[in-house]
Every structure is written in structure tokens, then in C-alpha cells.
C-alpha positions as CSV (number, residue, x, y, z in Angstrom):
1,X,1.3,67.5,-11.7
2,X,-0.1,68.3,-15.2
3,X,-3.5,69.7,-16.5
4,X,-5.7,67.8,-19.0
5,X,-8.4,69.1,-21.0
6,X,-11.3,66.9,-21.9
7,X,-13.5,67.9,-24.7
8,X,-17.4,67.9,-24.1
9,X,-19.4,64.9,-24.7
10,X,-23.2,65.2,-25.8
11,X,-26.0,63.6,-23.8
12,X,-25.2,65.2,-20.7
13,X,-27.1,63.9,-17.9
14,X,-29.8,66.5,-16.4
15,X,-31.7,66.1,-13.1
16,X,-34.8,65.7,-14.7
17,X,-34.0,61.8,-15.2
18,X,-34.5,61.8,-11.4
19,X,-37.0,64.7,-10.8
20,X,-39.8,62.5,-12.0
21,X,-39.8,60.9,-8.5
22,X,-41.7,63.0,-6.0
23,X,-39.1,62.2,-3.5
24,X,-36.6,63.6,-5.5
25,X,-38.5,66.8,-6.6
26,X,-39.0,67.3,-2.6
27,X,-35.0,67.3,-2.1
28,X,-34.1,69.1,-5.5
29,X,-32.8,72.2,-3.8
30,X,-30.2,70.1,-2.6
31,X,-28.7,69.3,-5.8
32,X,-26.0,72.0,-5.7
33,X,-24.1,69.4,-3.2
34,X,-25.8,66.1,-4.2
35,X,-26.4,66.3,-7.9
36,X,-26.5,62.6,-9.0
37,X,-25.9,61.5,-5.3
38,X,-29.2,59.4,-5.4
39,X,-28.9,56.4,-3.4
40,X,-28.9,53.2,-5.6
41,X,-28.6,49.6,-4.7
42,X,-25.9,47.7,-5.7
43,X,-26.1,46.3,-9.4
44,X,-25.9,42.6,-8.4
45,X,-27.8,42.0,-5.2
46,X,-26.5,38.4,-4.6
47,X,-23.1,39.9,-4.4
48,X,-23.9,42.4,-1.6
49,X,-22.6,41.2,1.7
50,X,-23.2,42.8,5.4
51,X,-20.7,42.9,8.4
52,X,-21.7,44.0,11.7
53,X,-19.8,46.8,13.2
54,X,-20.7,48.6,16.6
55,X,-23.8,46.2,16.5
56,X,-24.8,48.1,13.3
57,X,-25.0,46.3,9.7
58,X,-23.1,47.7,7.0
59,X,-23.4,46.8,3.4
60,X,-20.8,46.3,1.1
61,X,-19.6,44.5,-2.0
62,X,-16.2,43.5,-3.0
63,X,-14.4,42.3,-6.7
64,X,-11.2,40.8,-7.3
65,X,-9.9,40.1,-3.7
66,X,-9.2,36.6,-4.8
67,X,-6.8,37.8,-7.4
68,X,-5.2,40.5,-5.3
69,X,-1.5,39.8,-4.5
70,X,0.4,41.0,-1.6
71,X,1.2,44.7,-1.4
72,X,-1.0,45.4,-4.4
73,X,-3.4,48.3,-4.1
74,X,-6.8,47.7,-3.4
75,X,-9.4,50.8,-4.6
76,X,-11.8,51.8,-1.8
77,X,-14.8,53.9,-3.2
78,X,-16.5,56.6,-1.2
79,X,-19.4,58.2,-2.4
80,X,-21.2,61.5,-2.1
81,X,-23.8,63.0,0.5
82,X,-26.5,60.8,1.1
83,X,-25.5,58.5,-1.8
84,X,-25.3,54.7,-1.4
85,X,-22.3,52.9,-3.0
86,X,-24.0,51.4,-5.8
87,X,-24.0,55.0,-7.7
88,X,-20.5,53.6,-8.7
89,X,-22.0,50.9,-10.5
90,X,-21.7,52.0,-13.9
91,X,-17.8,51.9,-13.4
92,X,-17.5,48.3,-12.4
93,X,-17.9,46.7,-15.7
94,X,-14.8,49.0,-17.0
95,X,-12.6,48.1,-14.0
96,X,-13.4,44.9,-12.2
97,X,-11.1,42.9,-14.2
98,X,-8.1,45.5,-13.6
99,X,-7.7,45.5,-9.7
100,X,-9.4,44.5,-6.5
101,X,-11.9,47.0,-4.7
102,X,-14.7,47.6,-2.3
103,X,-17.5,49.6,-2.4
104,X,-19.8,50.3,0.6
105,X,-22.8,52.1,2.0
106,X,-22.0,54.7,5.0
107,X,-24.2,54.1,8.1
108,X,-27.7,55.2,7.5
109,X,-27.4,55.1,3.9
110,X,-28.8,52.6,1.4
111,X,-28.7,48.9,2.7
112,X,-26.5,50.4,6.0
113,X,-27.9,50.9,9.4
114,X,-27.9,54.4,11.1
115,X,-25.4,54.6,13.7
116,X,-26.1,57.5,16.0
117,X,-22.5,57.3,17.7
118,X,-21.2,58.7,14.4
119,X,-21.2,62.6,14.8
120,X,-18.1,63.8,12.9
121,X,-16.5,63.3,9.7
122,X,-13.5,61.9,11.6
123,X,-15.9,59.0,13.1
124,X,-17.1,58.4,9.2
125,X,-13.5,57.9,8.4
126,X,-12.8,55.6,11.6
127,X,-15.9,53.4,10.8
128,X,-14.4,52.9,7.2
129,X,-11.0,52.0,8.7
130,X,-13.0,49.6,11.2
131,X,-14.6,48.2,8.1
132,X,-11.6,47.2,6.3
133,X,-10.1,46.1,9.4
134,X,-13.0,43.6,10.0
135,X,-12.9,42.3,6.6
136,X,-9.2,41.9,6.8
137,X,-8.4,44.1,3.8
138,X,-5.2,45.5,4.1
139,X,-3.3,48.4,2.9
140,X,-2.3,49.9,0.7
141,X,-5.4,51.7,-0.4
142,X,-6.2,53.9,-3.3
143,X,-9.1,55.8,-2.4
144,X,-11.9,57.2,-4.5
145,X,-14.3,60.2,-3.7
146,X,-17.1,61.6,-5.6
147,X,-18.6,65.1,-4.5
148,X,-18.2,65.2,-0.6
149,X,-16.5,62.1,-0.8
150,X,-13.5,64.1,-2.0
151,X,-13.3,65.8,1.2
152,X,-13.6,62.3,3.1
153,X,-10.7,60.4,1.2
154,X,-8.5,63.7,1.8
155,X,-9.4,63.3,5.5
156,X,-8.4,59.4,5.5
157,X,-5.3,60.3,4.0
158,X,-4.3,62.7,6.7
159,X,-5.6,60.4,9.7
160,X,-4.2,57.5,8.3
161,X,-1.3,58.5,5.7
162,X,0.7,55.4,5.9
163,X,-2.3,53.2,4.5
164,X,-2.9,55.4,1.5
165,X,-0.8,55.1,-1.9
166,X,-3.1,57.2,-4.0
167,X,-6.2,59.3,-4.3
168,X,-8.7,59.9,-7.2
169,X,-11.4,62.9,-6.8
170,X,-14.3,62.9,-9.1
171,X,-15.8,66.4,-9.3
172,X,-14.9,67.1,-5.3
173,X,-16.7,69.7,-3.3
174,X,-14.2,72.4,-2.5
175,X,-13.7,72.2,1.1
176,X,-10.8,74.6,0.6
177,X,-13.1,77.6,-0.1
178,X,-12.5,80.3,2.4
179,X,-14.8,83.0,3.4
180,X,-13.0,85.8,1.9
181,X,-12.9,84.1,-1.5
182,X,-16.6,83.4,-1.0
183,X,-17.3,87.1,-0.2
184,X,-15.3,88.1,-3.2
185,X,-17.2,85.9,-5.7
186,X,-20.4,87.5,-4.4
187,X,-18.9,91.1,-5.0
188,X,-17.5,90.2,-8.4
189,X,-20.8,88.6,-9.4
190,X,-23.2,90.9,-7.9
191,X,-24.7,88.1,-6.0
192,X,-26.6,87.8,-2.6
193,X,-25.5,84.5,-1.5
194,X,-22.4,82.8,-1.6
195,X,-21.5,79.1,-2.0
196,X,-20.8,78.5,1.7
197,X,-24.1,80.1,2.5
198,X,-25.8,77.7,-0.1
199,X,-24.3,74.7,1.3
200,X,-25.8,75.4,4.7
201,X,-29.1,76.5,3.0
202,X,-29.3,73.1,1.0
203,X,-28.5,70.9,4.2
204,X,-31.2,72.6,6.4
205,X,-33.8,72.0,3.5
206,X,-32.5,68.5,3.2
207,X,-33.2,68.0,7.2
208,X,-36.6,69.7,7.1
209,X,-37.9,67.7,4.3
210,X,-40.4,65.2,5.6
211,X,-39.7,63.1,2.8
212,X,-35.8,62.8,3.5
213,X,-35.1,59.4,4.8
214,X,-34.0,59.1,8.5
215,X,-30.4,57.9,7.1
216,X,-30.2,61.0,4.8
217,X,-31.3,63.4,7.3
218,X,-28.8,61.8,9.8
219,X,-26.1,62.6,7.3
220,X,-27.3,65.9,6.5
221,X,-27.3,67.1,10.3
222,X,-23.4,65.8,10.7
223,X,-22.5,67.9,7.8
224,X,-24.4,70.8,8.9
225,X,-22.7,70.5,12.4
226,X,-19.2,70.1,10.6
227,X,-19.5,73.3,8.5
228,X,-21.3,75.6,11.3
229,X,-20.1,78.0,12.0
230,X,-17.2,77.4,9.8
231,X,-17.1,75.8,6.6
232,X,-15.2,72.3,6.8
233,X,-13.3,73.6,9.8
234,X,-11.7,70.6,10.6
235,X,-10.0,70.6,7.5
236,X,-8.3,74.0,8.2
237,X,-5.0,72.4,9.3
238,X,-4.6,69.1,7.3
239,X,-0.8,68.3,6.8
240,X,0.3,68.2,3.4
241,X,-0.1,65.2,1.1
242,X,2.6,62.7,0.8
243,X,4.2,62.5,-2.4
244,X,1.7,60.0,-3.8
245,X,-0.2,59.8,-7.0
246,X,-3.5,61.8,-7.1
247,X,-6.1,62.4,-10.1
248,X,-8.4,65.0,-9.9
249,X,-11.0,65.3,-12.2
250,X,-13.2,68.5,-12.2
251,X,-16.4,69.4,-14.3
252,X,-16.8,73.1,-15.2
253,X,-18.7,75.3,-17.3
254,X,-21.6,73.2,-16.7
255,X,-25.3,73.6,-18.2
256,X,-27.3,76.0,-16.0
257,X,-30.3,73.9,-15.8
258,X,-34.0,74.9,-15.1
259,X,-33.9,73.6,-11.5
260,X,-31.2,75.9,-10.6
261,X,-32.9,78.7,-12.2
262,X,-36.2,77.9,-10.4
263,X,-34.4,77.5,-7.1
264,X,-32.5,80.6,-7.4
265,X,-35.9,82.6,-7.8
266,X,-37.9,80.5,-5.1
267,X,-35.5,81.1,-2.3
268,X,-34.6,84.7,-3.4
269,X,-31.0,83.6,-3.6
270,X,-29.9,86.6,-5.6
271,X,-27.3,84.8,-7.5
272,X,-26.2,85.6,-11.1
273,X,-25.6,81.7,-11.8
274,X,-23.2,82.0,-15.1
275,X,-20.6,84.3,-13.6
276,X,-20.9,83.0,-10.0
277,X,-20.2,79.2,-11.1
278,X,-17.6,80.4,-13.2
279,X,-15.6,82.2,-10.5
280,X,-16.2,79.1,-8.1
281,X,-14.7,76.8,-10.9
282,X,-11.9,78.7,-11.1
283,X,-11.3,78.7,-7.2
284,X,-12.0,75.1,-7.1
285,X,-9.5,74.2,-9.7
286,X,-6.9,76.4,-8.2
287,X,-7.5,74.7,-4.7
288,X,-7.0,71.3,-6.3
289,X,-4.1,72.2,-8.1
290,X,-2.4,73.7,-5.3
291,X,-3.1,70.8,-3.3
292,X,-1.2,68.3,-5.6
293,X,1.4,70.7,-6.9
294,X,4.3,68.6,-5.2
295,X,3.0,65.2,-6.1
296,X,4.7,63.2,-8.7
297,X,2.5,61.0,-11.3
298,X,-0.4,63.2,-10.7
299,X,-3.0,65.2,-12.7
300,X,-5.8,67.3,-12.7
301,X,-8.4,66.5,-15.5
302,X,-10.6,69.4,-16.7
303,X,-13.8,68.7,-18.2
304,X,-16.0,71.4,-19.7
305,X,-19.6,70.9,-19.8
306,X,-19.8,67.8,-18.0
307,X,-22.2,67.1,-15.3
308,X,-21.3,66.7,-11.4
309,X,-21.8,63.0,-11.9
310,X,-19.0,62.5,-14.3
311,X,-18.8,58.6,-13.4
312,X,-22.5,58.3,-14.6
313,X,-22.4,60.4,-17.5
314,X,-19.0,58.8,-18.8
315,X,-17.9,55.9,-17.2
316,X,-15.3,55.1,-19.7
317,X,-13.4,58.0,-19.3
318,X,-13.2,57.8,-15.5
319,X,-12.6,54.1,-15.5
320,X,-9.5,54.7,-18.0
321,X,-8.1,57.3,-15.5
322,X,-8.7,55.3,-12.6
323,X,-7.0,52.2,-14.0
324,X,-4.1,54.8,-15.2
325,X,-3.3,56.1,-11.6
326,X,-3.7,52.2,-10.3
327,X,-0.7,51.5,-12.6
328,X,0.9,54.6,-11.3
329,X,0.3,53.5,-7.5
330,X,1.6,49.8,-8.3
331,X,4.9,51.5,-9.8
332,X,5.4,54.0,-7.0
333,X,4.9,51.0,-4.5
334,X,7.4,48.9,-6.4
335,X,10.0,51.7,-6.6
336,X,10.0,52.3,-2.7
């Protein structure tokens, strides 16, 4: 494992781009978790397809399947909270000729129907597994996860370890943050609210917002149940990762935006934003570095002053890193 530092790029995409929408204004308080996780339709509607699982339609899009050779990895894209698979559309022009891939909308998000039987994160993973089986898309899988999609792909690797040849995290949620660490951040930064508390506050506000879509509300309720009373409680005893290639891209020292200051004031959170985020960034970096410390052909890429939506801000750098880990997965499979 090695660490790569990437210098800041100009033109950081801030939330103001989306705040023009009244709906996004109404749920702007959720952006600590869902920044850039807006639901986007697939870039080429004609290529979007549907499959019925448990009598519910799931929208998906594939590329490169016809060219995929036996035992070659296929890239599976898992999006952030409330985000449709189309949010990855910025990457496709850079990667779709390099490997086969599939992107989809979770039940209730984007074009996929709500399925009330999906109540836990394990259910989310099982449904993805069912989707791949229904489409006869066989392993090995290189899983990509943005934001809360990061914990999801980590969970998939624990539930189906023999199917996964690599993991690619794009600014993932820190599901490893402990209560003691969170309390220490509050004390060290003289803040009244911790990240774990804010996670719950934001989910509740998404749920209670009358303009939140039913599907997004359903997803937020599921994640609230998964982190109440214990933050990501089902992730506490995950087995160590197998020695597979892993890339983790983390943005840190982000710009403090106006919406963050306003949210802090309006909700009376009492957060000293700059030192608070600094300590949380350091913890997240340490957690993911520890997670991959025994994984060869792996790297932690630190991107100062980038946004949470790294793949939307700078699709080229993300695509290059994704193509690189794909090649590492391919080589690892050949050397087995």
C-alpha cells in the first residue's frame, strides 16, 4: 500500500450548482452525507434497460459486455445515498472502451421501483447479487463505491469474498469512526455535535422533508435504522479484506461552503467547522489506510481541496485510477 498526494485543481464544483432547484434547497442540510449524490438519469436513455427482481423493476446500463473475455473483471458501480447510477456518467467516456461495466439504480432510486422488503444494508447487497445473477454477469467483480457506496462495497466483499477481485472507493463515508473518536473530535475542536450525531440528524431531516421522494425517504429510513442506536453497527465485525487490489481516493481540507455555515447556525450545531473537518479527515485517512495495509497493489490517494464528488469534478483523474486498478486486478487474476 502506498499513498499518493494529488494537488488541488481549480473549478471546484460547489452545491450552488444544484441549490437553484427548490427541492435541493429543501434537503441541502443532507449534503454532509449526500454532497453530489443527486439522482441523475442515465446519459443515454436508449441504452437503459430494466429487469424484474422480486416483481420490482430495476434500471441498469451495461457497456463492454460483448467484448468481455472469460475470467476478466467487470466493474460494478455502486452510488451514494439517494443517488442514481447516472451520477457516474461523467466517467463513461473515459473508461467504457477499457473494460466491461454495469451501473444501476438501487430500488426506489432513479428509475428503479421501491421494494419494501429491502430493510438492511445486507438486503441491498443481496439485491445487487441477485441483479448480477439475473443478468448472468459472472464474477470476478471490481466494485466501485462513492460516499455511502463505499461501505456497501466493503460489505459486499465480506458477504461474497470469492467474487470480488478489487475495490475502488471514491471519497467513502467513514463507517469505521468510533464513538470515542467522535467524542474526542468534539472535545478537541470545542464542538457540540459529532459526525455520528450529524449523520442521524441529516437522515431525519431527509425523511421529514415533504419534498423528499418516496424512494429517497425509504433509503434514508433504512440507513437511519442501520445506524441507530449504533453507527454502522453491522460493520463492526467484518473480516479482514482478502489480498486484492484496493484504491481509496479521499478528498480532504475541503472548502467550507456557505451552506455549511448556514446549516451550522440554523440548526445550532455548535461545530467549529475548520478544525472539526480537519480531525475527521485525518481519522478517515487513518482508518482506510489501516484497512488496506496488507493489500498489495493498493493505494490511498489524497486529494486536497477537492469536492466530495471527485468523479464529477475530475472524471479524468478518477478514470485513470480506475483503469489502473482494473489492470492490477487482471494481473492478479492471471498470477493466481
